[in-house]
LUMDREN-826206 format. One record per residue (C-alpha): residue number from 1; residue in three letters; x negated, y, z negated. Coordinates in steps of 0.02 Angstrom, whole numbers. Each point is the difference from the previous one (the first is absolute). Example, Ala and Ser with C-alpha at 12.3 -4.5 7.8 and 13.67 -1.06 7.14 Angstrom:
2
{num->1 residuo->ala x->-615 y->-225 z->-390}
{num->2 residuo->ser x->-69 y->172 z->33}
This chain:
445
{num->1 residuo->met x->1720 y->-466 z->711}
{num->2 residuo->thr x->-156 y->42 z->-101}
{num->3 residuo->arg x->-25 y->-108 z->-153}
{num->4 residuo->trp x->16 y->111 z->-153}
{num->5 residuo->leu x->-86 y->-9 z->-167}
{num->6 residuo->pro x->61 y->110 z->-141}
{num->7 residuo->pro x->-107 y->156 z->22}
{num->8 residuo->leu x->-4 y->44 z->-184}
{num->9 residuo->glu x->-7 y->-112 z->-152}
{num->10 residuo->gln x->13 y->82 z->-168}
{num->11 residuo->leu x->-146 y->-45 z->-112}
{num->12 residuo->thr x->13 y->-17 z->-188}
{num->13 residuo->gly x->-119 y->-28 z->-143}
{num->14 residuo->arg x->-177 y->-62 z->28}
{num->15 residuo->ala x->53 y->-81 z->163}
{num->16 residuo->gly x->9 y->174 z->72}
{num->17 residuo->glu x->-170 y->61 z->-56}
{num->18 residuo->trp x->-127 y->35 z->137}
{num->19 residuo->arg x->-185 y->1 z->-42}
{num->20 residuo->asn x->-151 y->12 z->112}
{num->21 residuo->trp x->-142 y->-125 z->-1}
{num->22 residuo->gly x->-120 y->109 z->-99}
{num->23 residuo->arg x->132 y->42 z->-131}
{num->24 residuo->thr x->-24 y->187 z->26}
{num->25 residuo->gln x->179 y->29 z->64}
{num->26 residuo->ser x->172 y->-61 z->-49}
{num->27 residuo->ala x->179 y->47 z->38}
{num->28 residuo->gln x->179 y->-53 z->-29}
{num->29 residuo->pro x->85 y->22 z->169}
{num->30 residuo->gln x->190 y->3 z->7}
{num->31 residuo->tyr x->12 y->-123 z->143}
{num->32 residuo->thr x->-104 y->-117 z->104}
{num->33 residuo->ala x->28 y->-41 z->184}
{num->34 residuo->arg x->-67 y->-153 z->89}
{num->35 residuo->pro x->41 y->31 z->184}
{num->36 residuo->gly x->-47 y->-127 z->130}
{num->37 residuo->thr x->32 y->100 z->159}
{num->38 residuo->ile x->-30 y->175 z->65}
{num->39 residuo->asp x->188 y->32 z->0}
{num->40 residuo->glu x->8 y->-44 z->-184}
{num->41 residuo->val x->-144 y->117 z->-40}
{num->42 residuo->ala x->89 y->140 z->93}
{num->43 residuo->ala x->161 y->-34 z->-96}
{num->44 residuo->val x->-91 y->10 z->-166}
{num->45 residuo->val x->-74 y->169 z->47}
{num->46 residuo->arg x->166 y->69 z->64}
{num->47 residuo->arg x->88 y->-53 z->-159}
{num->48 residuo->ala x->-134 y->84 z->-106}
{num->49 residuo->val x->20 y->160 z->100}
{num->50 residuo->glu x->188 y->-4 z->-23}
{num->51 residuo->arg x->-15 y->-15 z->-188}
{num->52 residuo->gly x->-142 y->125 z->-15}
{num->53 residuo->gly x->-124 y->-132 z->-55}
{num->54 residuo->thr x->-175 y->-52 z->50}
{num->55 residuo->val x->-79 y->-156 z->73}
{num->56 residuo->lys x->-177 y->-59 z->-31}
{num->57 residuo->ala x->-71 y->-143 z->101}
{num->58 residuo->leu x->-103 y->-112 z->-113}
{num->59 residuo->gly x->-159 y->-83 z->55}
{num->60 residuo->ser x->-92 y->-126 z->-108}
{num->61 residuo->gly x->-34 y->125 z->-140}
{num->62 residuo->his x->-188 y->11 z->30}
{num->63 residuo->ser x->-3 y->190 z->-3}
{num->64 residuo->phe x->-54 y->74 z->-166}
{num->65 residuo->thr x->87 y->166 z->33}
{num->66 residuo->gly x->188 y->25 z->1}
{num->67 residuo->val x->8 y->5 z->191}
{num->68 residuo->ser x->127 y->-143 z->3}
{num->69 residuo->arg x->83 y->30 z->-168}
{num->70 residuo->pro x->190 y->-9 z->27}
{num->71 residuo->arg x->124 y->123 z->-74}
{num->72 residuo->asp x->168 y->-66 z->59}
{num->73 residuo->val x->0 y->-139 z->130}
{num->74 residuo->ala x->-150 y->-117 z->10}
{num->75 residuo->leu x->-11 y->-83 z->171}
{num->76 residuo->ser x->-86 y->-168 z->-8}
{num->77 residuo->pro x->-103 y->-59 z->151}
{num->78 residuo->glu x->20 y->-185 z->-38}
{num->79 residuo->asn x->120 y->-35 z->145}
{num->80 residuo->leu x->-93 y->109 z->126}
{num->81 residuo->arg x->-147 y->-113 z->38}
{num->82 residuo->gly x->-72 y->-94 z->147}
{num->83 residuo->leu x->-66 y->14 z->178}
{num->84 residuo->ile x->115 y->78 z->130}
{num->85 residuo->ala x->-102 y->8 z->161}
{num->86 residuo->val x->-174 y->-23 z->72}
{num->87 residuo->asp x->-67 y->81 z->158}
{num->88 residuo->ala x->-148 y->-109 z->48}
{num->89 residuo->gly x->-58 y->121 z->134}
{num->90 residuo->thr x->-17 y->151 z->-112}
{num->91 residuo->lys x->-32 y->-100 z->-160}
{num->92 residuo->arg x->140 y->92 z->-87}
{num->93 residuo->val x->112 y->-84 z->-127}
{num->94 residuo->thr x->161 y->60 z->-79}
{num->95 residuo->leu x->35 y->-51 z->-179}
{num->96 residuo->arg x->143 y->31 z->-118}
{num->97 residuo->ala x->-63 y->133 z->-117}
{num->98 residuo->gly x->23 y->-101 z->-160}
{num->99 residuo->thr x->-120 y->-136 z->58}
{num->100 residuo->arg x->-140 y->-25 z->-126}
{num->101 residuo->leu x->-177 y->19 z->64}
{num->102 residuo->phe x->-44 y->-174 z->-61}
{num->103 residuo->glu x->138 y->-70 z->112}
{num->104 residuo->val x->-68 y->83 z->157}
{num->105 residuo->pro x->-148 y->-116 z->39}
{num->106 residuo->ala x->112 y->-153 z->20}
{num->107 residuo->leu x->117 y->99 z->113}
{num->108 residuo->leu x->-143 y->59 z->112}
{num->109 residuo->ala x->-104 y->-158 z->5}
{num->110 residuo->pro x->105 y->-89 z->134}
{num->111 residuo->his x->-34 y->151 z->112}
{num->112 residuo->ser x->-187 y->7 z->-40}
{num->113 residuo->leu x->18 y->177 z->-66}
{num->114 residuo->ala x->-50 y->90 z->-160}
{num->115 residuo->met x->15 y->170 z->-80}
{num->116 residuo->pro x->-160 y->99 z->37}
{num->117 residuo->asn x->-37 y->39 z->-182}
{num->118 residuo->leu x->72 y->-28 z->-174}
{num->119 residuo->gly x->-27 y->55 z->-178}
{num->120 residuo->asp x->-50 y->-123 z->-134}
{num->121 residuo->ile x->177 y->-30 z->-65}
{num->122 residuo->asp x->137 y->-74 z->110}
{num->123 residuo->arg x->151 y->-4 z->-116}
{num->124 residuo->gln x->75 y->161 z->73}
{num->125 residuo->thr x->138 y->10 z->127}
{num->126 residuo->val x->-48 y->64 z->172}
{num->127 residuo->ala x->108 y->155 z->-25}
{num->128 residuo->gly x->-69 y->35 z->-172}
{num->129 residuo->ala x->-181 y->-21 z->53}
{num->130 residuo->ile x->10 y->117 z->148}
{num->131 residuo->ser x->111 y->128 z->-87}
{num->132 residuo->thr x->-123 y->31 z->-141}
{num->133 residuo->gly x->-162 y->0 z->100}
{num->134 residuo->thr x->-71 y->-172 z->-42}
{num->135 residuo->his x->-170 y->-25 z->81}
{num->136 residuo->gly x->-147 y->-117 z->7}
{num->137 residuo->thr x->-180 y->43 z->37}
{num->138 residuo->gly x->-97 y->26 z->162}
{num->139 residuo->leu x->-40 y->160 z->95}
{num->140 residuo->ala x->72 y->-68 z->162}
{num->141 residuo->phe x->168 y->-29 z->-82}
{num->142 residuo->gly x->134 y->114 z->-70}
{num->143 residuo->gly x->126 y->-43 z->-134}
{num->144 residuo->leu x->140 y->-123 z->33}
{num->145 residuo->ala x->116 y->139 z->58}
{num->146 residuo->thr x->-114 y->33 z->149}
{num->147 residuo->gln x->51 y->-172 z->65}
{num->148 residuo->val x->181 y->57 z->15}
{num->149 residuo->val x->53 y->30 z->181}
{num->150 residuo->gly x->188 y->-2 z->-26}
{num->151 residuo->ala x->134 y->-6 z->-132}
{num->152 residuo->thr x->186 y->-10 z->-29}
{num->153 residuo->leu x->70 y->91 z->-150}
{num->154 residuo->val x->165 y->52 z->-74}
{num->155 residuo->asp x->-3 y->187 z->-32}
{num->156 residuo->gly x->85 y->102 z->-134}
{num->157 residuo->thr x->165 y->7 z->93}
{num->158 residuo->gly x->10 y->-188 z->24}
{num->159 residuo->ser x->-50 y->10 z->183}
{num->160 residuo->val x->-118 y->-129 z->75}
{num->161 residuo->ile x->-151 y->79 z->86}
{num->162 residuo->thr x->-130 y->-85 z->108}
{num->163 residuo->ile x->-174 y->78 z->8}
{num->164 residuo->gly x->-118 y->-47 z->142}
{num->165 residuo->asp x->-187 y->21 z->16}
{num->166 residuo->asp x->19 y->162 z->97}
{num->167 residuo->asp x->126 y->77 z->-120}
{num->168 residuo->pro x->-72 y->156 z->-86}
{num->169 residuo->arg x->85 y->-56 z->-161}
{num->170 residuo->leu x->-103 y->-160 z->-13}
{num->171 residuo->pro x->-148 y->81 z->-93}
{num->172 residuo->gly x->123 y->47 z->-137}
{num->173 residuo->val x->107 y->-157 z->-1}
{num->174 residuo->ala x->-149 y->-119 z->-3}
{num->175 residuo->leu x->-54 y->68 z->-170}
{num->176 residuo->gly x->158 y->79 z->-66}
{num->177 residuo->leu x->0 y->-35 z->-188}
{num->178 residuo->gly x->178 y->-66 z->18}
{num->179 residuo->ala x->57 y->181 z->18}
{num->180 residuo->leu x->61 y->-9 z->180}
{num->181 residuo->gly x->110 y->-154 z->0}
{num->182 residuo->val x->9 y->-186 z->-33}
{num->183 residuo->leu x->-121 y->-92 z->114}
{num->184 residuo->val x->85 y->-157 z->65}
{num->185 residuo->glu x->-116 y->-53 z->141}
{num->186 residuo->val x->-183 y->40 z->32}
{num->187 residuo->thr x->-102 y->-33 z->158}
{num->188 residuo->leu x->-186 y->-27 z->-30}
{num->189 residuo->gln x->-145 y->3 z->121}
{num->190 residuo->cys x->-90 y->-163 z->-33}
{num->191 residuo->val x->-162 y->-74 z->66}
{num->192 residuo->asp x->-58 y->-173 z->49}
{num->193 residuo->ala x->-23 y->-112 z->-151}
{num->194 residuo->phe x->-177 y->12 z->-67}
{num->195 residuo->val x->-121 y->-71 z->-127}
{num->196 residuo->leu x->-95 y->97 z->-133}
{num->197 residuo->asp x->-174 y->-46 z->-58}
{num->198 residuo->ala x->-2 y->57 z->-181}
{num->199 residuo->leu x->-155 y->44 z->-100}
{num->200 residuo->glu x->26 y->41 z->-183}
{num->201 residuo->val x->-156 y->39 z->-98}
{num->202 residuo->pro x->-49 y->102 z->-154}
{num->203 residuo->leu x->-132 y->133 z->36}
{num->204 residuo->pro x->-82 y->141 z->-99}
{num->205 residuo->leu x->124 y->142 z->-12}
{num->206 residuo->asp x->-121 y->135 z->58}
{num->207 residuo->glu x->-41 y->-102 z->154}
{num->208 residuo->val x->184 y->-19 z->41}
{num->209 residuo->thr x->44 y->183 z->-23}
{num->210 residuo->gly x->-155 y->60 z->92}
{num->211 residuo->gly x->44 y->-104 z->153}
{num->212 residuo->phe x->189 y->14 z->-7}
{num->213 residuo->leu x->26 y->117 z->148}
{num->214 residuo->glu x->-120 y->-96 z->111}
{num->215 residuo->thr x->80 y->-166 z->-49}
{num->216 residuo->val x->180 y->51 z->33}
{num->217 residuo->arg x->-51 y->71 z->169}
{num->218 residuo->ser x->-93 y->-157 z->53}
{num->219 residuo->thr x->116 y->-138 z->-63}
{num->220 residuo->asp x->180 y->-48 z->34}
{num->221 residuo->his x->63 y->1 z->-179}
{num->222 residuo->his x->-96 y->49 z->-156}
{num->223 residuo->glu x->45 y->43 z->-180}
{num->224 residuo->phe x->-75 y->-12 z->-172}
{num->225 residuo->tyr x->55 y->-17 z->-181}
{num->226 residuo->trp x->-90 y->70 z->-150}
{num->227 residuo->phe x->31 y->-48 z->-181}
{num->228 residuo->pro x->-36 y->156 z->-105}
{num->229 residuo->gly x->-148 y->-24 z->-114}
{num->230 residuo->thr x->-96 y->-112 z->121}
{num->231 residuo->asp x->-132 y->37 z->131}
{num->232 residuo->val x->61 y->-122 z->135}
{num->233 residuo->ala x->139 y->6 z->127}
{num->234 residuo->leu x->96 y->-144 z->77}
{num->235 residuo->thr x->-3 y->29 z->188}
{num->236 residuo->lys x->120 y->-77 z->125}
{num->237 residuo->thr x->-45 y->7 z->184}
{num->238 residuo->asn x->108 y->-83 z->134}
{num->239 residuo->thr x->-50 y->-27 z->182}
{num->240 residuo->arg x->133 y->-34 z->133}
{num->241 residuo->his x->-12 y->-146 z->122}
{num->242 residuo->pro x->119 y->-78 z->128}
{num->243 residuo->ala x->120 y->-135 z->-58}
{num->244 residuo->ser x->-115 y->-129 z->82}
{num->245 residuo->tyr x->-138 y->41 z->-125}
{num->246 residuo->arg x->-39 y->-144 z->-116}
{num->247 residuo->thr x->80 y->21 z->-170}
{num->248 residuo->arg x->-83 y->-49 z->-163}
{num->249 residuo->pro x->137 y->33 z->-127}
{num->250 residuo->leu x->-23 y->-12 z->-186}
{num->251 residuo->ser x->38 y->-170 z->-69}
{num->252 residuo->pro x->160 y->-14 z->-101}
{num->253 residuo->ala x->-104 y->-26 z->-157}
{num->254 residuo->arg x->-109 y->155 z->32}
{num->255 residuo->arg x->152 y->107 z->38}
{num->256 residuo->leu x->85 y->-63 z->-158}
{num->257 residuo->ile x->-151 y->43 z->-106}
{num->258 residuo->asp x->-42 y->168 z->81}
{num->259 residuo->asp x->171 y->72 z->34}
{num->260 residuo->arg x->114 y->-76 z->-129}
{num->261 residuo->ile x->-109 y->-41 z->-150}
{num->262 residuo->val x->-132 y->138 z->11}
{num->263 residuo->gly x->95 y->130 z->101}
{num->264 residuo->asn x->161 y->-11 z->-99}
{num->265 residuo->glu x->-1 y->-106 z->-157}
{num->266 residuo->ala x->-172 y->52 z->-61}
{num->267 residuo->leu x->36 y->182 z->45}
{num->268 residuo->arg x->163 y->-5 z->-98}
{num->269 residuo->ala x->-89 y->-75 z->-150}
{num->270 residuo->met x->-136 y->133 z->13}
{num->271 residuo->cys x->129 y->140 z->6}
{num->272 residuo->glu x->94 y->-67 z->-151}
{num->273 residuo->leu x->-159 y->-27 z->-101}
{num->274 residuo->gly x->-69 y->171 z->47}
{num->275 residuo->arg x->166 y->76 z->-51}
{num->276 residuo->ala x->1 y->-88 z->-168}
{num->277 residuo->val x->-186 y->24 z->-38}
{num->278 residuo->pro x->-63 y->151 z->101}
{num->279 residuo->gly x->-178 y->-24 z->-61}
{num->280 residuo->val x->-22 y->-157 z->105}
{num->281 residuo->thr x->51 y->83 z->164}
{num->282 residuo->pro x->-177 y->47 z->59}
{num->283 residuo->gly x->-57 y->-179 z->-16}
{num->284 residuo->leu x->156 y->-65 z->84}
{num->285 residuo->val x->-18 y->111 z->153}
{num->286 residuo->arg x->-185 y->-45 z->17}
{num->287 residuo->phe x->52 y->-182 z->-1}
{num->288 residuo->ala x->137 y->33 z->128}
{num->289 residuo->ala x->-120 y->92 z->115}
{num->290 residuo->gly x->-118 y->-149 z->-4}
{num->291 residuo->ala x->134 y->-132 z->21}
{num->292 residuo->thr x->82 y->67 z->158}
{num->293 residuo->gly x->-53 y->1 z->181}
{num->294 residuo->asp x->-151 y->-82 z->80}
{num->295 residuo->arg x->88 y->-107 z->130}
{num->296 residuo->arg x->15 y->-12 z->189}
{num->297 residuo->phe x->140 y->-80 z->97}
{num->298 residuo->ser x->104 y->23 z->158}
{num->299 residuo->asp x->185 y->-21 z->22}
{num->300 residuo->val x->151 y->66 z->94}
{num->301 residuo->ser x->17 y->187 z->-31}
{num->302 residuo->thr x->140 y->-9 z->-128}
{num->303 residuo->gly x->-97 y->-131 z->-99}
{num->304 residuo->val x->-138 y->128 z->-26}
{num->305 residuo->phe x->88 y->168 z->-9}
{num->306 residuo->thr x->124 y->-42 z->-137}
{num->307 residuo->thr x->-18 y->-63 z->-178}
{num->308 residuo->arg x->133 y->-60 z->-121}
{num->309 residuo->arg x->3 y->115 z->-151}
{num->310 residuo->thr x->102 y->-47 z->-153}
{num->311 residuo->val x->-78 y->114 z->-131}
{num->312 residuo->arg x->110 y->154 z->-12}
{num->313 residuo->phe x->-85 y->169 z->6}
{num->314 residuo->arg x->29 y->184 z->33}
{num->315 residuo->glu x->-94 y->90 z->138}
{num->316 residuo->ser x->-41 y->173 z->64}
{num->317 residuo->glu x->-85 y->18 z->169}
{num->318 residuo->trp x->-69 y->152 z->91}
{num->319 residuo->ala x->-49 y->28 z->181}
{num->320 residuo->val x->-146 y->119 z->22}
{num->321 residuo->pro x->-92 y->54 z->158}
{num->322 residuo->leu x->-113 y->-144 z->47}
{num->323 residuo->asp x->-162 y->99 z->-9}
{num->324 residuo->arg x->40 y->49 z->-180}
{num->325 residuo->thr x->47 y->-174 z->-61}
{num->326 residuo->met x->-165 y->-42 z->-85}
{num->327 residuo->glu x->-13 y->174 z->-73}
{num->328 residuo->ala x->173 y->-24 z->-76}
{num->329 residuo->phe x->-43 y->-176 z->-59}
{num->330 residuo->asp x->-161 y->58 z->-84}
{num->331 residuo->ala x->97 y->137 z->-90}
{num->332 residuo->leu x->130 y->-127 z->-57}
{num->333 residuo->arg x->-139 y->-116 z->-58}
{num->334 residuo->ala x->-72 y->141 z->-106}
{num->335 residuo->leu x->172 y->43 z->-68}
{num->336 residuo->val x->34 y->-180 z->-52}
{num->337 residuo->thr x->-171 y->-13 z->-82}
{num->338 residuo->glu x->38 y->153 z->-107}
{num->339 residuo->his x->161 y->-72 z->-72}
{num->340 residuo->asp x->44 y->-149 z->-105}
{num->341 residuo->trp x->152 y->-55 z->101}
{num->342 residuo->asn x->-18 y->-188 z->-27}
{num->343 residuo->ile x->22 y->-41 z->185}
{num->344 residuo->thr x->11 y->-184 z->44}
{num->345 residuo->phe x->52 y->19 z->184}
{num->346 residuo->pro x->-124 y->44 z->138}
{num->347 residuo->ile x->2 y->156 z->109}
{num->348 residuo->glu x->31 y->-40 z->184}
{num->349 residuo->val x->-71 y->95 z->149}
{num->350 residuo->arg x->58 y->-21 z->181}
{num->351 residuo->ala x->9 y->99 z->164}
{num->352 residuo->ala x->124 y->23 z->143}
{num->353 residuo->ala x->16 y->85 z->168}
{num->354 residuo->ala x->81 y->169 z->27}
{num->355 residuo->asp x->177 y->3 z->69}
{num->356 residuo->asp x->135 y->124 z->52}
{num->357 residuo->leu x->145 y->-54 z->-111}
{num->358 residuo->met x->89 y->144 z->-86}
{num->359 residuo->leu x->-28 y->-58 z->-180}
{num->360 residuo->ser x->-146 y->-119 z->16}
{num->361 residuo->thr x->-137 y->19 z->-129}
{num->362 residuo->ala x->-121 y->-22 z->146}
{num->363 residuo->gly x->91 y->126 z->108}
{num->364 residuo->gly x->-125 y->97 z->105}
{num->365 residuo->arg x->-156 y->-67 z->-85}
{num->366 residuo->glu x->-101 y->-159 z->-26}
{num->367 residuo->ser x->27 y->-41 z->-182}
{num->368 residuo->gly x->-81 y->-88 z->-145}
{num->369 residuo->tyr x->116 y->-72 z->-132}
{num->370 residuo->ile x->-43 y->-8 z->-184}
{num->371 residuo->ala x->118 y->-98 z->-111}
{num->372 residuo->val x->1 y->-11 z->-190}
{num->373 residuo->his x->98 y->-130 z->-96}
{num->374 residuo->arg x->55 y->-39 z->-177}
{num->375 residuo->tyr x->74 y->-157 z->-75}
{num->376 residuo->tyr x->187 y->31 z->-14}
{num->377 residuo->arg x->2 y->-27 z->-189}
{num->378 residuo->asp x->-144 y->119 z->-36}
{num->379 residuo->thr x->40 y->155 z->-99}
{num->380 residuo->asp x->6 y->153 z->113}
{num->381 residuo->thr x->-154 y->110 z->-6}
{num->382 residuo->asp x->-62 y->147 z->102}
{num->383 residuo->tyr x->-81 y->-116 z->128}
{num->384 residuo->phe x->126 y->27 z->140}
{num->385 residuo->arg x->27 y->184 z->-40}
{num->386 residuo->glu x->-184 y->45 z->2}
{num->387 residuo->thr x->-32 y->-108 z->154}
{num->388 residuo->glu x->139 y->95 z->88}
{num->389 residuo->gln x->-76 y->169 z->-42}
{num->390 residuo->leu x->-170 y->-59 z->59}
{num->391 residuo->met x->66 y->-70 z->166}
{num->392 residuo->leu x->93 y->162 z->34}
{num->393 residuo->ser x->-166 y->91 z->-6}
{num->394 residuo->phe x->-58 y->-109 z->146}
{num->395 residuo->gly x->155 y->30 z->106}
{num->396 residuo->gly x->87 y->-157 z->-60}
{num->397 residuo->arg x->174 y->-51 z->54}
{num->398 residuo->pro x->94 y->-124 z->-111}
{num->399 residuo->his x->68 y->-164 z->64}
{num->400 residuo->trp x->190 y->19 z->5}
{num->401 residuo->gly x->31 y->-163 z->-92}
{num->402 residuo->lys x->-133 y->21 z->-135}
{num->403 residuo->met x->-1 y->106 z->-155}
{num->404 residuo->his x->-24 y->188 z->15}
{num->405 residuo->thr x->79 y->163 z->-58}
{num->406 residuo->arg x->-5 y->104 z->160}
{num->407 residuo->glu x->158 y->88 z->60}
{num->408 residuo->ala x->68 y->85 z->157}
{num->409 residuo->pro x->-106 y->161 z->-3}
{num->410 residuo->phe x->-158 y->-105 z->1}
{num->411 residuo->phe x->57 y->-109 z->144}
{num->412 residuo->arg x->53 y->150 z->102}
{num->413 residuo->glu x->-182 y->57 z->-5}
{num->414 residuo->ala x->-77 y->-174 z->16}
{num->415 residuo->tyr x->98 y->-58 z->153}
{num->416 residuo->pro x->6 y->110 z->156}
{num->417 residuo->arg x->157 y->-92 z->60}
{num->418 residuo->phe x->92 y->10 z->-165}
{num->419 residuo->gly x->123 y->130 z->63}
{num->420 residuo->glu x->33 y->-104 z->154}
{num->421 residuo->phe x->42 y->-148 z->-111}
{num->422 residuo->leu x->120 y->105 z->-104}
{num->423 residuo->ser x->88 y->57 z->159}
{num->424 residuo->leu x->19 y->-181 z->55}
{num->425 residuo->arg x->71 y->-41 z->-171}
{num->426 residuo->asp x->129 y->139 z->17}
{num->427 residuo->thr x->55 y->-78 z->165}
{num->428 residuo->leu x->4 y->-182 z->-54}
{num->429 residuo->asp x->60 y->20 z->-180}
{num->430 residuo->pro x->99 y->161 z->-11}
{num->431 residuo->his x->96 y->-58 z->-155}
{num->432 residuo->arg x->-157 y->-63 z->-90}
{num->433 residuo->val x->80 y->-170 z->-19}
{num->434 residuo->phe x->-175 y->-77 z->-15}
{num->435 residuo->ala x->-62 y->121 z->-133}
{num->436 residuo->asn x->-68 y->-47 z->-170}
{num->437 residuo->asp x->-104 y->87 z->-133}
{num->438 residuo->tyr x->-166 y->-42 z->82}
{num->439 residuo->leu x->50 y->64 z->172}
{num->440 residuo->glu x->69 y->160 z->-75}
{num->441 residuo->ala x->-167 y->28 z->-86}
{num->442 residuo->val x->-115 y->-37 z->148}
{num->443 residuo->leu x->111 y->70 z->140}
{num->444 residuo->gly x->90 y->135 z->-96}
{num->445 residuo->gln x->185 y->21 z->-29}
């Protein structure tokens, strides 16, 4: 007989409050569920359907939009973690969908495997990362959802569905916004473990922007950061090597200084000081631009791709056609220069391969990504709003998990497969048991 956990626990007071990491979303769900098996997930969904309620699978809360904001039942992933199976021949691994990305390297290391690419934050769950379109950088690599070759989910009737790599529903399920079901298992196409040679160096901004397209086409992974008000960019370029390549990792002391003290504690202090005394911000960002970067090291891939970030922020990110990325960045640079927005966080620019997923921001086109950030305690300004209007003029598509104001009519025009996704949603969630305010806005009611 299947071990049973109570599917719903009534939440009261502050103990029941849900908030995301960036403090842009909060909710007071009626119940929380902490299932540990697929059968228990299915039972939670069936019970919600019977009572006319909704279920929202939570990730780690790293989306800034309301994509995972619960209305009724919040389904925690904490008991749905770990490695299920490894196929050494195909290099495919199946993980429980609540597994955090930072847990994956230790699970794959005994099998000499790695995920092909990652973003720079690894706090998300596997399901949350793929469902919102998380990506890294590198024109030979798509977002994390392109690594998905199979999945098991519980649909809106409480049925368990297995999706294989040849299933026509996979391009929707792999990046499904949580609208199609509760992902419980995900199969990823991995690669042999590899080493990255990392070069991080500040360069003149005009040199970086002028050579951006050539650089992203000739290197494995490239991105840059620009602190508004400065004329330099911090560039990060990573070159892939086999696992046998000699590693030269950062010393514990250097990593402590660079990543914890400068990258987090000094940044937090700068944000707080700039917030309290806006007049000092230009000097602070010039100091930050000069104090970061300028290092070379090599390490296992996950030791280079990801960085621990403890300073809370808000973010809006836009995917534009690759050949218009620098045009869009130059326009944003001019916009920021015109306004006194007191920006202490850098603007980030990356690139990714085209793919064929139904709702991927890189669907059908090589894409450049431009991300703007604000310290979470900063007073709201027009920065995100005006950036959004500017990126739209360049054919921009917003990241599903980052701040924007677009709604269903826009996405219907922006995504050729949008109608196909809605049809799949009608099939898998006919009762809209996975709906919330965000999904009703971006997918329509």
